[in-house]
N, C-alpha and C positions, 0 to 999 in steps of 0.2 A: 342824424343826430345821432351820434352813440355816446354817451354818456360813461365816464369813467368809474366805476365801483369800488370805492374802498373802506374796508373795515377802520370803523374808530371805537376809542372807548368812551368812559365816561368824561375825559377831558374836553370831547367835542360836542357835549348837551348843548352848550348855547348857540353853537351853528344851526339847531334844529327849530329855534324859535321862531323864526318867519316862517316856515314850513307849518309846522305847529298851530301857527295864527290861521295860517291860510285852510288848513283842515278845518280848525274849529268854525270859522266861518261858514264852510261847506256843510258842516254839522247843522249848524243853525239854520242854514239857508233850506237844507232839505228834511231835517230832522222832524222829530216830535215837536210841536209847537206847545203841549201842556205843563211840561215841567219847567221849572225855574232853570236858566243858566247861569254858570258862574259870571261874572264880567272876565273880558279877555284876558286881563293883566293877572287875575287870579286863578282862571283857568292855565294858563302859561304856569304859575307858581307851583302850582298842585303837579302839572305834568311833568316838569322840572326834576322835582324832588323823585318822582316815581322812577324818573329814567335814570336818574343818580342811582337809587336804590335796586333797579333790575341790572343794570350793566355792573354791579359791584356782585350778581350771583355766578356763580360757576357756569363756565361757556356760554354765557350771555353775549349779546353782540350786536352792533350797530353798524349800519351800512350807509355810506353816503355817495350819491351821486350826483358827479360835477361836470358842468361844460364851462369851458372857459374861467375856469378858478371860481366858480360860483355853484354853492351847493341848489341842485335842484329838486332832490329826493333824498328821501332818508326811510329806514327802516329799522326798528328796534325789537329785537325777539331773547326772551329769554325761556325757560323751561319749566314746565310743571311737573308735578312726579305723576306716575303712572304706576300700574296700569288705571285705566279708566274705571267706574264701577259699573257702568253699563256698558260700552263698547270694546272691543278687543282693540289694546292697544298696546304699544312697549312700555317699556318702565320711565322713559321720559315723554314728555309730549312738547313739541315747539309752540311755542304761543307768541304770536306777532302781534304787540301791542301797538305799533304805528306803522303804516306803511303811507308817507304823504309825499306828493308831488305838487309843485308848483302849478297853478292853473293853466298857465300859460304852455306848459310841457306836458300837461295830461294829453294821453292818447297819440303819444310817442313814442313809446316802449321804453319810457325810464322805469316805471311801476313793474314792467313784467322783468326789465334786468335786475333789478333788486331783489324782487320775489325768486328767481330764477338762481341768484348767487345766495341767497337765503337757502334755497332748498340744497343746494352742492354740499353748502357747510356745515347743516344738519344730518345730511345722510353720510359726510366722511366720518362722522362721529357715532354714526349707527341710530340715527333717529329718523324715522320715517314718518311721524304723526305730526302732522302741522294743524294749528288753530288758528284762527283769526275772528275777532267781532267786527261786525258792520252795523253802524248806525240806522235805525228803523228808516226807511226813505229813499236811501241811499243808492238806489236802482244801478247807477252807473256803477258804483263800486261790488254790487253782487255780480253783475254780468260780467266785469273783468275777473274776479275770482273763479266764477263759474266756466269762462273760456280757460281758464289754466289749471282746470282740473279739480278744484274744490265744488265742495256742496254745502248745501246748508245741515246742521246738523242738531241745532237746538235754538229755540227762539225765547230770549231773556224778556221778562215781562217785567214791569215796577210798577211802584207809586212812590209818591214824594208828596211832601207836605201841599203842595198847590195841584196834588192828583184829583181829577174828577172823583167824584164819593161811586158805589155801586150803581150799575144798571138796572131802573126797575123792571121786572118782568111782568 
């Protein structure tokens, strides 16, 4: 299985919907149970709008992985301003907002191909710092990124209207 990796722009965002929905379902399956989750249609509407915003930024890009004219994976990346205030970074930091692969294609090199192509593209414009967030509980994704040389950098904690209260000591 060798997918074709193709760069796409904002015009292709609607092609990401089935993959976003699969990723969202995986997040719900493995992620924290205490926050309220948006209904899937609302989740997609929010994410779709953000993809359009991010892909309008300078040098931002999306990649699709296709097998037999079917999109089986995608990646959306934009850039954050650097340098970071804690860690030594360059003046730009590549931020992968989504890397998703259809469930039946996971573990077959699709995500690796997307990540390698993204790294080649950012290196070609002189960016070497790369960040990606992973939903808490997504151990499979963490193992994948660590095999690809990424390491945990920061843990994001949150509270929401439905969050449990403080823990009594």
